[in-house]
N, C-alpha and C positions, 0 to 999 in steps of 0.2 A: 473654658470653665465647663464643668458637668453641665448637662442639660437633661431636663426631665419634663414630662407632660402628664397632666391629669387625665385618667381615662374618660372623664366626662366631656372631654374636648372632642372626642372622635365617636364615630358611629359604629354600631355592630355589637357583636357579643364581646365579652371581656377578652377571649382568646384571639379574636380578630384585631381588638385594639392593641393588645400586646404585640402582636406580630407586625402591625403596622408601624408602631413606635419603634421597634427594633430595626426593622428595615430601613426606616427614615434616618436612623443614626443616633437616636436618643440613648443616653446613658441609663435613664431610670424612668420611673413612673410614679405618679400618685394614684393609689387604688381608691376609687370613689366607692362609698359603701354600697350604693345601689347596684354597682356593677358587680361587687362580690356577692350580694345576696341573690342575684339573679343567675349567678354561674353554676353550673352543675359540678364544677371542680371543687375539691376541698381546698381549704386554705394551704395545706402543704402541697397539693398539686399545683396551685397557682404560684407558690414560692418556687417550686421546682421549675415550672414552665418559664418563668422569668429568668431564673438562672441559666436555663438552656439558651435563652434569647440574648443573653448577656446585659439583662436589665436588673438594676437594683430596685427595691421598693422604697422609695424615699419618704413617703408619707401615706397615712391611713386617714381618711376624712370622709366626713366631718363628725364631730361630736357636738351636739347642740344644747343650748338652755341648761348649762351646767350651774353657772355661778350666781351669786347674790339672790339666793332663793330661801324660803323658810327651811328650818332644819329637817323637818320630816321629808320635804321634797329633796334636799340636798342627799340625805341618806338613800333615798331611791336612786338618785343620780350616781352615787358611788358604787352601788350595787351594779348598775348598768355599765358603769365605767370599767369595773373589775372584769366583767365578762368580756368586754371589748380588748382589754389589754391581754387577756388569755388568748383571745383570737389573734391579736397582732404577734404574739409570741409564736404561734403556729405559722403565721404568715411570713415572719421574718422581716417585719416592719419595726422600727425603733422610735418613730415620731408620729404623734397623732395631732390632728388640727382641732382645736376648740375654738368655736366661733362666739363672739360675744352674744349674750342672751337676747332673744326677742320674746321671750315668754312673758305673759301678762303677770306672771307670779314674781318675777324679777323685781328688786328694789333698787333704788338709786342710792347705793352704800358701797363705796370703794373699799372700805375697811372689811366689810363682809366678803365682798367679791374676792380680795386679795386672800383672806383667810381660808376661803372654800378652795380657790385654786391652789393654795399651798397644800391643802389636804389632798386634793386631786394629784399633785405632783408627787406627793410622799407615796401615795398608792402606786403610781406609775413607775416610780423608781424601782419598787420591788420586783417589777416585771421587766426592767431594763428598757423602759419607755420614757421618751421626752414629751412634754406637752408644749405645743406651739399655740399661743393665745392670739387670735386675730380679731380686730375690730371690724364687724360688718358695717357697712355704710348706713344700713337701716337698723342697727342695733338699738335695743329699747333704751339703754342708758349709756352704753359704750359704742361709740360710732366713729371714733378717730384714732389713728395709729398712736398718737402721743398720749391719749387717755388710756388706752390699752397698755402702753409701755409703763405708765405710772402705777398700774395695778400690779403688773408684773414685777416691777422694782420694789413695791411695797411687800409682795409676797416673799421675795428673797429666797427662792429655792433653786438649787442647781438643775433640777429636772424641769423648771419651768423657764420658758422664753417667749418671745413673740414672734408671730408671722406677719410679714408685710405683704400686702396685696396692692398691686399698683392700681387696680380698679377702684377698690374701696377708698384708696387714698385721694386719687385724682378726681374721681366722680364727685367727691364732696368739695373739691376745691382747696383741700388742705395743702399747706406749704410743705413740699417734701423735703426742703432743705434741713429741717430739724432732724431728719433721719441720721444724718452724719454724726450727731451727737450721741447716738446710741452706741453701746459697746457691741462690737461685731459678734463676739461670742454669745451674746444673748439674742441675737436674730437667729432663730432656729431654722427658719425657712423663708423664702422669697417666692411669691407667685406673681406672674406678669400676664397682663392682659391689656390690650388696647380698646378703644371703643370709638365709634362716631360721636360727634358732639351733638346730642339730642336733648330737647327740653321735654323730659318725661319723668315719671316716677322712677326713682333710682332703683327700686328692686326689679321692676319690669326691664328697665334698661340693662340691668346686670344679668338677669336670666336669659334674655333673648338676643342681645345685641353686641356682646363682646365680640372682639376679633384679635388677631395675632398682632403683636407689635409691628408698627409701621404701616397698619391698614386702617387705622382710625385717626383720631384728632388729639390724642393724648400725648404729652412729652415723657414717654416711657423710658427713653435714653436719658433724659435728665434725671429721672428719679433713680434709675440704676447707678448713675455716677455718684449720687449721695449714698447709696447703699454700699458700694464698693469702698468708698472712703472710710467706713467703719471697720474695714477688715473682713467683712463677711466672705467665707469661702465655700459656702454651701452651693446647691445647684441652683441655676436659673430654670424655674419650672413655669410651665404655661397651664394656666386653669381659665379656660375659656367656654362660656355658656353661649351657644350660638345656634339658632334654629336651623340655618343653612348647613353647618358642619354636621350637626346631628342626622341629617339626611343624605349627605354626600358620601362617597366612597372613602373608607378610612385611610386608604394608602396615600392617594394624593393629598388628602388633608394633613397627614402627618408630615410629609415632605414640605408642604407649604409652611407648616408650623416650624419645623427645624430650620428651614431657610430663613424664617423671621428672626429667629434667635441668632443665627450666624450674622445677619446684617446688624442686629442690635449690638452684639459683642463688637463688631468692627466699629460701630459708630461711637463706642465709649473707650475704644483702644484695648479692648480685652482679647480680641483676635485678629490675626494678620491673614488677609485674603488678597489675592491678585487684585491689583487696582482696576477700577472701573475703566472700560475703554468705550467712550460714548461714540456711537455711529455719526457720520458727518452727513449722510445722505442716503436716499433709497436707491440702491444699484439696480434693483429689478423687482417686479412683482411676478410671481408664477401662477398661471391659472391651468387648473386640470380639467379636461373636458373629454367626454366621449365623442364629441363630434365637433371638429374645428371650424366648420363652415359658418355657423352663426357668429362665432367670435371674429372670424376674418372679416366677415361683412361688416361688423360693428367697428372694429379697429380700422379697417380700410376707410370707412366713412368718417372716421375721426381724424383722418390724415396720417395714420401709422403706415409704414411700409414694412413688409416682411423682409428683413435685411439679412437673415443668416439662419442656418439650421445646425442643431448639434450634430457632431460627427458620428455618434453611436447611439443617439436616443431620438424618439420622435418629439423632438422639442423644437420649435420655431421662435426666433427672436423677431419681435415687432418693436419698431423703434420710431420716435419722433422727437426731435430735440434731444434732451437729456432723460426722456421718459422711455423706459424699457419694459416691455410685457413679454414674458415667456408664455407660450401656449403649448402644454404638454398633453398629447393625445395617447400616452402609453397606457398599457394595461396593468401596470404594477399596482394600481389601487392607491388608496389614501390611508394615512394612519388611522387608527381605530377610533379616534375621537374626532376626526374631521369629516365635514359634510354630513353631520347628523342634526336632527332637530333637538330641541331642549329636551324632549322627551326620549332621546336616544334612538330614534327611528332613522335608518340610513335613508340618505336622500340622493336620488340620481341627478346627474347634471353637472353643470359647471360650477366650480368653486376656487376660491384663493387658497392655494396650497402652501406657498412659500413666499418669503420675502428675502431679498439680497440686501444686506445693510453694509453700506460702505464704511470701512473701519480703518482708522489709522494704524492699528495693530491687530490683524485677524487672529493670529495665534493667542495674544494676550487676551482678546475678548473671549475666545473660547476656553481659555483657562479659567477666567473669571466665571463663566457660565457653569462649567463643570464644578468648580469649588462651591457654588451656590445650588448644587443639586439638580441642574438642568439636565435632562436626558440627552446624552450625545447620541446623535442619529448615525447609524452605519449607512454607508453609501455604495451603491453599486456603481463602479466606475472601471473604465478600462485603465490599464497602466499608463497610457498617454494623457489621461484626463488630468486636469489641474486639480490638486487636492484642496478641497474646500471643507472647512470646519462647519457643522451644522448642529444646532440643538433644537428641541422641541419646546415651544411655548405651552402654557397650560391647555390651550385649546387645541393643541396638535399641530399648529402651523410651524413649518420648518423655517428656522432662521439661519441664513447663511452669512458668514462673516466673509466680506469680499474686499478685493483690491482691483480697481478698474484703471487700466492705462498707467500704472506706476511700475517703472522699469525694475525697481529693486524687489518687487513681490510678483508672485504667479498671478496672472490675469485670467479671470474665469472666462472672458471673451475668447481666448484662444481655443477653447473647446468647441467654437462654432465656426462653421465654414460659411464665407460670405456668399450671398445670393445676388443675382442681377436684380436691380430695382431702380426705381426712379424716385428721386428725392424732390418733393415740392416745398414751396414755401411753408414753413411750420407755424401753426397756431398754438400748439402745445409745447411747453418748454421743459416740464419736468413733472414728476409725481409730486403733488401738493401734500396729500395725506391719504392714508388708508383707514378703513373702518373694518374691525375684526369683531364678529359676533362671537361671544363667549358663552359656554354652557353656564347656566343660571348659578350654579354652585362654584364657578371659578372666577368670579368677577373681581372680588377682592384680591384673590391670589394672583390674577393676571396684572393687576395694578402694581402689586408688590414686585412680581417678577420683572416686569419691564422696567421699573425703577431701579431695583437693586443689580439685577443682572446685566442690563443695557446701560445703566446710568442715566436714564431719561427722567425728566421731571414730571411729576404727576399733577394735573390740574384738578379743579374741583369737580365732583361728581354732579351730573345735571340729569334731572327727570324730564322725559319727553313723553307727551300724551300720544299714544297710537289708538286708533279707533277701537282696538280690541284688547287694550291693556295699557300698561305703562312700561316704558323703556328707560333703563338707566344707562348713561353713557359717562365716560371719564377718558379724557385725552391725556396722552404722555408725549413729551416732546423734548428735544434737545434745546439748547439755550438759544440758537438762532432761528429755530422753526424749520430748518431744513429736514428735520425728520419729525413727522406728526403721525401717531397712530391713536385713533379713537376706538376704545374698547366699549362694546355695547352688549347689553343683556336685557332680556325680559325681567321685569322687577319682581315676579313671582315664580316660584318653582312649578306652579300649575300652568304657566303660559307655554302652550305647545306650539305657538306660531313660529313658523320657519323664517328666522330673520336673515336678511341678505348681508352680504359683504359688498364693499365697494371701493373703488380706486378713484381718488379725485385728482384730475390733471390740471395743472396750473397753466393759465394763458393770460397774456397782457390785454386781451380783448375778447371777452366772452361773447359779445353780440356777433363778431365776426366768425368766431369759431362754431357757434351754434347755427348760424347761417350756412357756413361750409358744411357742417355735418348734415343739415336737413336737405341741402341741395344735392348732396351725394347719396341720398336715399336713406339716411337715418331717421329714427323716429325719436323726438324728444317727448319726455313725460309732460302731458297736458296738465295744466294747473288751473283750478276753478277761477272763474272771473271775480268771484266775491273776494279772492285774495287781493286782487288789484285795486278793488275799490277800497279795501282797508288800507293798502300801501299808499294811495293817494291821500288817505286821511292822516297817516302817521308820519309821512315824509313829504317834503316840498320838492316834488319831481315834476318835470315838465310833461305835458300831455303827450309829447313825441316820445319821451323815454318810456312812460307807462305803456303806450301803445306797442312799442318794441318789445318790452319785457312780456307784455300779455301775449303777443304774437308768438314768441319763442319759448315761453314757459320759463322765463328767467326769474329767479327769486332775488330778493334784495335785503340786505341787512347793513346796520352801521353801528360802530361802537365809538368810543372815545379816541381810537387810534386811526380809524379809516372805514373804507366802504367794502362790501362783500357782495358780489354778484355771481350767482350759480345757477346752473341748470343740470337736468339728469337725462340719461339715456334710458330706453327700455332695459328690462332685466333679462339677461341670458342665463338660464339655470338658475343660479343663486347669487349672481354677480351683476351689478350694474355700474356705470361709470359716471362721473360727474365732472363738468367743466367749471373751474373756478377762477374768479379774478379777484385778487386781493389789491386793494389800492391804499396806499400811504399807511401801510403798517397794521392793517386789520388783524387780530389775533385769534378770532374765534372761528366757528365752523357753521354759522347759520343756524344755530340751535333754535332760534325764533321761529324759523320756517319749517322745522322738521315735522310738526304735527300735520301741516298742509301737505308736505311731500309724502309722508306715510299714507294719509288718506287717499291722495292721488294714485299711489302704488297699488293700494288695495283695490281701488276702483278699476285700475287698469289690469288687474288680475295677476300681478307679480307678486312674489315674496317680498317682505317688508324688513325694515330694520337698518342698522348701519349708520 
């Protein structure tokens, strides 16, 4: 289906918004009145610019407070509308959005509203314009889509139809099933937006917290199914008012927006995309560092051995059990968005640069990612290197689709030459999860990306108190938990704290692993004694257990599925490691303990987050 986006959904000048929409793959735009008024371009120049970019102008909006008003006020409204219709003719737009009135002059009279809208439609028809009447969720007298439709039906004019907006319908709790009883040819336009489920004034909710489909809590797909059953064949258009999007760069936001529509169409059977290929495990995590020595000391103390080195690049493979960490000391640098603070300041030091995702079908996974607009990353590789498909996540992290030790597929490990090493008894079994810090304006995009591109399941967002702000975290995981990624971000765009990434390592005995690490010279994050006093009050633990946890800085949590014990290393650059023990099916990440850990990291002088 054709796709469109309202210019109000993007940041920047009108020219920047149009360029971003075109580059992201949209077919058309809704021109928001304020964007046109603020533009130095004439309507004709805007029309020509859209044509050059391959964009149609699908809607001009909005016209407000038109109907159900006293006759003298309506006469003024008609004069205003005539000027707007003249402008639309110059602009090349043939449909105008008229919102249900919020004017204190409006009266509760459907007959009057229908008569005046019919007069408006008659005037619009003279200029080749259609009028799409929309019920605002906070409309003075008309606030539901079915009420708006009854007025349109009563007016009975070919140039008058209705506009359906998923936010206004779903925010009021209206049943969208009735939409499928509307004649499709009278649905002149469809606007789509999602939103988190919030208990707040609907106007403020609408103006500040809308998001793209799949990023909130509304059943936008269910609503779209009802619309499509009417025979509606117009564009799917996004109208999203969001404080974050208004401040973020227009280009990535437009790509995120178009991706959301692709996924939405797939979910209702209106688009065919390569099937999701869900990763089955973490093949490796790659750290980039200007100095390998601190990382080598940290990994060695944890029991990792340097087992191999890349044939042509300064990359070492450290391994313990099934946990593999690549240490890259190359000068190639990092993608532009990586290793930066939330304010965009480059950060020196060690960072998590890439993930290898074990995939049942690496080529299929790459095709899915590319179809959903993930940037395909070029690789510098020698002719003999194994070809690996890689794409960039929204935060710039490289995602490699891998096959390890499967004879039928290229094995990335063949790029490495084995080194002499000694293998000791392993405390670490595998990578349990990873925490990736997101730029503040990419948090919702990151969740949608990992869910749609990788086929992971998104869990509920969690707010975590940091001594200097608030963090939001949302985990994405595959069905059996063998792939877990926690996406974390400062909750406000003004948060310039440099938040760390971390790698959590699974062990079946965190006490033994922590003791071994400390005996090998490693430094565990010290936890305040007050935490353990509280732990004794909350859980029935023995004095011996509490003393051990206090000694080693081990934190403890329990849910209905099991027990979680975990502890942290010191931070190297922008990365720290975590030892975790999950017993009898614990599913979380120790979020209850995060404020204590964050405070301890601040006290220790390390970067925070993750």
